[in-house]
C-alpha positions as CSV (number, residue, x, y, z in Angstrom):
1,M,-17.1,124.8,5.1
2,N,-14.1,126.7,6.6
3,T,-15.0,127.2,10.2
4,A,-11.5,127.4,11.8
5,Q,-11.5,131.2,12.0
6,K,-15.2,131.5,12.9
7,L,-15.3,129.4,16.1
8,A,-16.2,131.2,19.3
9,H,-14.0,130.9,22.3
10,P,-15.7,128.5,24.7
11,G,-16.8,130.9,27.4
12,G,-13.4,131.9,28.6
13,P,-12.3,132.2,32.3
14,A,-15.7,133.6,33.4
15,L,-17.3,130.3,32.3
16,V,-14.8,128.3,34.4
17,E,-15.4,130.5,37.4
18,A,-19.2,130.3,36.9
19,M,-19.0,126.5,36.7
20,K,-17.2,126.4,40.0
21,F,-19.8,128.7,41.6
22,V,-22.9,126.7,40.6
23,T,-21.1,123.5,41.6
24,I,-20.7,125.0,45.1
25,C,-24.3,126.2,45.2
26,R,-25.7,122.8,44.2
27,A,-23.5,121.0,46.8
28,L,-25.0,123.3,49.5
29,D,-28.5,123.3,48.3
30,P,-29.1,120.2,46.1
31,Q,-32.9,120.5,46.0
32,N,-33.0,123.9,44.5
33,D,-33.0,124.8,40.8
34,Y,-29.5,126.1,40.1
35,P,-28.1,125.8,36.6
36,H,-26.0,122.7,36.0
37,I,-22.4,123.2,34.7
38,G,-23.8,121.6,31.5
39,D,-26.4,124.4,31.2
40,L,-23.7,127.0,31.4
41,Q,-21.6,125.4,28.7
42,W,-24.7,124.9,26.5
43,W,-25.5,128.6,26.9
44,C,-22.0,129.6,25.6
45,R,-22.3,127.7,22.3
46,D,-23.2,130.8,20.2
47,G,-20.4,132.9,21.4
48,S,-22.6,135.7,22.9
49,L,-21.1,135.1,26.4
50,D,-17.5,135.5,25.3
51,D,-17.9,139.2,26.0
52,Q,-16.8,139.3,29.7
53,Q,-19.1,142.2,30.3
54,N,-21.9,139.7,30.2
55,W,-20.7,138.1,33.4
56,H,-20.4,139.7,36.8
57,F,-19.3,138.2,40.2
58,W,-19.7,139.6,43.7
59,Y,-17.3,138.4,46.3
60,Q,-16.8,138.2,50.1
61,E,-13.7,139.6,51.7
62,N,-12.2,136.1,51.7
63,G,-12.5,135.9,47.9
64,E,-15.5,133.5,47.8
65,A,-18.1,134.3,45.3
66,L,-21.5,135.1,46.8
67,A,-23.5,136.1,43.7
68,L,-23.3,135.9,39.9
69,G,-25.1,137.8,37.2
70,I,-25.2,136.6,33.5
71,I,-26.6,138.3,30.4
72,A,-27.5,135.7,27.9
73,G,-29.1,137.5,24.9
74,D,-32.2,139.2,26.2
75,E,-32.4,136.9,29.3
76,I,-30.8,137.8,32.6
77,V,-29.7,135.2,35.1
78,C,-29.4,136.1,38.8
79,L,-27.7,133.5,41.0
80,L,-27.1,133.7,44.7
81,H,-24.9,131.5,47.0
82,P,-27.3,129.6,49.3
83,D,-25.6,131.0,52.4
84,F,-26.0,134.6,51.2
85,R,-29.4,134.5,49.6
86,T,-31.2,137.7,50.5
87,H,-33.7,139.8,48.6
88,E,-31.3,142.8,48.8
89,R,-28.5,140.8,47.1
90,Y,-31.0,139.5,44.5
91,R,-32.0,143.1,43.7
92,M,-28.4,144.1,43.5
93,V,-27.7,141.4,40.8
94,H,-30.9,142.1,39.0
95,Q,-30.2,145.9,38.8
96,W,-26.7,145.3,37.5
97,A,-28.2,143.0,34.8
98,V,-30.9,145.4,33.7
99,Q,-28.4,148.3,33.5
100,R,-26.1,146.2,31.4
101,V,-28.9,145.3,28.9
102,K,-29.9,148.9,28.8
103,E,-26.3,150.0,28.0
104,R,-26.1,147.5,25.3
105,A,-29.4,148.7,23.7
106,G,-28.1,152.3,23.8
107,Q,-24.9,151.3,22.1
108,Q,-27.0,149.6,19.4
109,S,-29.2,152.7,19.0
110,K,-32.4,150.7,19.8
111,N,-35.6,152.5,20.8
112,Q,-36.5,149.8,23.2
113,Y,-35.2,146.6,24.7
114,E,-36.7,143.6,26.4
115,I,-35.7,141.5,29.4
116,W,-36.6,137.9,30.2
117,E,-35.8,136.5,33.6
118,Q,-36.3,133.0,34.9
119,T,-36.7,132.5,38.7
120,W,-33.5,130.4,39.2
121,G,-32.6,129.2,42.7
122,L,-35.0,131.3,44.7
123,A,-37.4,128.8,46.2
124,S,-38.2,127.5,42.8
125,G,-40.4,130.4,41.8
126,D,-42.5,130.3,44.9
127,D,-40.7,133.1,46.6
128,L,-43.5,135.6,47.1
129,E,-41.3,138.6,47.9
130,M,-39.2,138.1,44.8
131,V,-42.4,137.7,42.7
132,S,-43.9,140.8,44.3
133,F,-40.7,142.7,43.4
134,L,-40.8,141.7,39.8
135,E,-44.5,142.6,39.5
136,R,-43.9,146.0,41.1
137,E,-41.2,146.6,38.5
138,G,-43.7,145.9,35.7
139,Y,-42.6,142.3,34.8
140,E,-45.3,139.9,33.6
141,R,-45.2,136.2,34.4
142,Q,-45.4,134.2,31.2
143,E,-47.9,131.5,30.7
144,M,-45.1,129.1,29.8
145,Y,-43.1,127.6,32.6
146,Y,-40.3,125.1,33.1
147,H,-40.3,121.8,34.9
148,C,-37.0,120.5,36.3
149,Y,-37.0,116.7,36.7
150,R,-34.6,114.5,38.7
151,R,-34.0,110.8,38.5
152,P,-31.8,108.8,40.9
153,L,-29.2,106.5,39.4
154,I,-28.5,104.2,42.4
155,E,-30.2,101.2,40.8
156,P,-29.3,99.8,37.4
157,V,-31.0,101.4,34.4
158,P,-33.2,99.3,32.1
159,A,-31.8,98.5,28.6
160,P,-33.0,100.7,25.7
161,I,-35.5,99.1,23.3
162,L,-35.3,100.4,19.8
163,P,-37.3,99.6,16.7
164,P,-35.7,97.1,14.3
165,G,-32.7,98.5,12.5
166,F,-32.2,101.5,14.8
167,T,-29.0,101.9,16.8
168,I,-27.6,104.3,19.4
169,R,-24.0,105.5,19.1
170,P,-21.9,108.5,20.1
171,V,-20.9,111.3,17.7
172,A,-17.6,110.6,16.0
173,G,-15.9,113.9,16.9
174,E,-15.7,117.1,14.8
175,A,-16.0,115.2,11.6
176,E,-19.7,114.7,12.3
177,A,-20.4,118.2,13.7
178,E,-22.3,119.3,10.6
179,M,-24.5,116.2,10.7
180,R,-25.1,116.5,14.4
181,A,-26.0,120.2,14.0
182,A,-28.5,119.5,11.3
183,L,-30.2,117.0,13.6
184,Q,-30.3,119.6,16.3
185,R,-31.8,122.2,14.0
186,D,-34.4,119.9,12.5
187,A,-35.4,118.6,16.0
188,F,-35.9,122.0,17.6
189,S,-36.3,124.7,15.0
190,P,-36.8,123.5,11.4
191,Q,-38.4,126.8,10.6
192,G,-36.1,128.9,12.8
193,S,-33.7,131.7,11.8
194,T,-30.5,129.7,12.6
195,T,-29.0,128.4,9.4
196,Y,-27.3,125.0,9.1
197,E,-23.9,126.7,8.9
198,E,-24.6,128.6,12.1
199,G,-25.7,125.4,13.7
200,T,-22.5,123.7,12.8
201,L,-20.4,126.5,14.3
202,R,-22.4,126.1,17.5
203,Q,-21.9,122.4,17.5
204,L,-18.2,122.8,17.1
205,A,-18.2,125.4,19.9
206,V,-20.0,122.9,22.2
207,M,-17.3,120.3,21.3
208,K,-14.7,122.7,22.7
209,M,-16.4,123.2,26.1
210,P,-14.4,122.1,29.2
211,Q,-16.6,119.3,30.2
212,Y,-17.9,118.1,26.8
213,D,-17.4,114.3,26.4
214,P,-18.0,113.0,22.8
215,Q,-19.0,109.6,24.3
216,L,-21.9,111.4,25.9
217,D,-23.1,113.1,22.7
218,L,-25.4,110.4,21.5
219,M,-27.5,109.8,18.4
220,V,-30.1,107.3,17.4
221,M,-29.4,106.2,13.8
222,A,-32.2,105.1,11.5
223,P,-31.6,101.9,9.4
224,D,-30.6,104.1,6.4
225,G,-28.0,105.9,8.4
226,T,-30.0,109.1,9.1
227,P,-29.6,110.6,12.5
228,A,-33.1,110.4,14.0
229,A,-32.7,111.7,17.6
230,G,-29.9,113.1,19.7
231,C,-29.0,114.1,23.2
232,I,-25.9,115.4,25.0
233,C,-25.2,114.3,28.6
234,W,-23.1,116.4,31.0
235,V,-21.5,115.4,34.2
236,D,-20.9,117.3,37.5
237,P,-18.2,115.1,39.0
238,V,-18.3,116.9,42.4
239,N,-22.0,116.5,43.0
240,R,-22.2,113.4,40.9
241,V,-25.2,114.7,39.1
242,G,-25.7,114.4,35.3
243,L,-27.7,116.5,32.9
244,F,-29.5,116.0,29.6
245,E,-29.2,119.2,27.5
246,P,-30.5,118.9,24.8
247,V,-32.8,116.0,23.9
248,G,-34.5,116.1,20.5
249,T,-36.0,113.9,17.8
250,R,-36.5,114.8,14.1
251,P,-40.3,115.3,13.4
252,Q,-40.5,112.4,10.9
253,F,-39.1,109.9,13.5
254,R,-41.3,110.9,16.5
255,R,-43.7,108.6,18.4
256,Q,-41.5,105.5,17.9
257,G,-39.9,105.5,21.3
258,L,-36.6,106.8,20.1
259,A,-36.2,109.6,22.7
260,T,-37.1,107.1,25.5
261,A,-34.5,104.6,24.3
262,L,-31.9,107.4,23.8
263,M,-32.4,108.7,27.4
264,L,-32.1,105.2,28.8
265,G,-28.8,104.9,26.9
266,G,-27.7,108.2,28.3
267,L,-28.7,107.3,31.9
268,Q,-26.7,104.0,31.6
269,R,-23.6,106.0,30.6
270,L,-24.0,108.6,33.3
271,R,-24.3,105.8,35.9
272,E,-21.1,104.2,34.5
273,R,-19.4,107.5,35.1
274,G,-20.4,107.5,38.8
275,M,-23.4,109.9,38.6
276,Q,-25.9,109.2,41.4
277,A,-28.7,111.3,39.8
278,A,-29.6,112.9,36.5
279,L,-31.5,116.1,35.7
280,V,-33.5,117.3,32.7
281,T,-35.6,120.4,32.1
282,G,-38.7,120.7,30.0
283,A,-40.7,123.8,28.8
284,H,-44.4,123.6,29.1
285,P,-47.2,126.0,28.1
286,G,-49.5,127.1,30.9
287,K,-52.5,125.2,29.4
288,E,-51.2,121.9,28.3
289,E,-53.8,121.2,25.7
290,K,-52.3,124.0,23.6
291,S,-49.3,122.2,22.4
292,T,-48.4,118.5,22.3
293,A,-44.9,119.5,21.2
294,F,-44.1,120.8,24.6
295,T,-46.0,118.4,26.8
296,S,-44.8,115.2,25.0
297,S,-41.3,115.7,26.6
298,R,-42.9,115.2,30.0
299,F,-44.2,111.8,29.1
300,V,-40.8,110.8,27.8
301,Y,-39.0,111.9,31.0
302,E,-41.6,110.2,33.2
303,A,-41.3,107.0,31.2
304,V,-37.6,106.7,32.0
305,G,-38.1,107.4,35.7
306,F,-37.7,111.2,36.1
307,Q,-39.8,112.9,38.8
308,L,-40.7,116.5,39.1
309,L,-38.2,118.4,41.3
310,C,-39.5,122.0,40.9
311,R,-41.2,124.5,38.6
312,T,-39.8,127.8,37.6
313,Y,-41.4,130.7,35.8
314,L,-40.3,133.2,33.2
315,Y,-40.9,136.9,33.6
316,H,-40.8,139.5,30.8
317,K,-40.8,143.3,30.4
318,V,-40.2,145.7,27.6
319,F,-38.3,148.9,28.3
320,A,-37.8,152.2,26.4
321,T,-34.2,153.3,26.0
322,A,-35.1,157.0,26.4
323,V,-34.6,158.4,30.0
């Protein structure tokens, strides 16, 4: 496959500035749920954030950023500097993002558009005034929610235990991008709309990200050489916090402890790089008995020592483009 001319630019200068912003936010407010710099890079993998109109910063007079809005597909992200977190500023960022999505829908001649918003960095979804604002605006809280987990890395990490014949190794660079992308697609969306070719392009884009480390892009290999599970670890060297994004196992290899072993291997590598803690986020339905596919991740995270840090919710609204 000739991908050389199809690769997206890896986020551009806005991504670099956004990474700096969330690093500062986390340093000042480490217990809140700000995106990790790895989250931002992962979001950029499909090229949709290369359009600089999908990012907007607000600044103080001294040039320091106090807020950031991001348009990621149909989802809007509103982030506020901890020292300047007010509901007025939140509404300012929110309104910019809604207007931007509306303009895009008009340009595409759509009759309606939808907006999803996760409650990032505002008291972990428990901010009653913000929730009240969204509900007054007609947004509905979804039954599904997100759990952000944290694990300290001060103490040594137990060694991974794999079934006989299975091994953990890093991805061998761009030569294995197609294989790594196929693993990702099969683990998360085997019936999804993303093709294997599109997945390969996204994997190659991830490999171009500023903080991507091929030694932290890990796979569990089955005895016959098939990639069975995979994860990418990201490091925030300023706050010394690592991130797992994503972690997935092919369906035919599940319930063998592969994800648990893989994460232990990742935690060891993060600790070797000086990280003092690691983060991972899992999506959960509101009623856990509905889907073991969602809730099983929780048991894996807890098995390797992660503890719940906070819960965030997702809000949704459908708009008509007509005035």
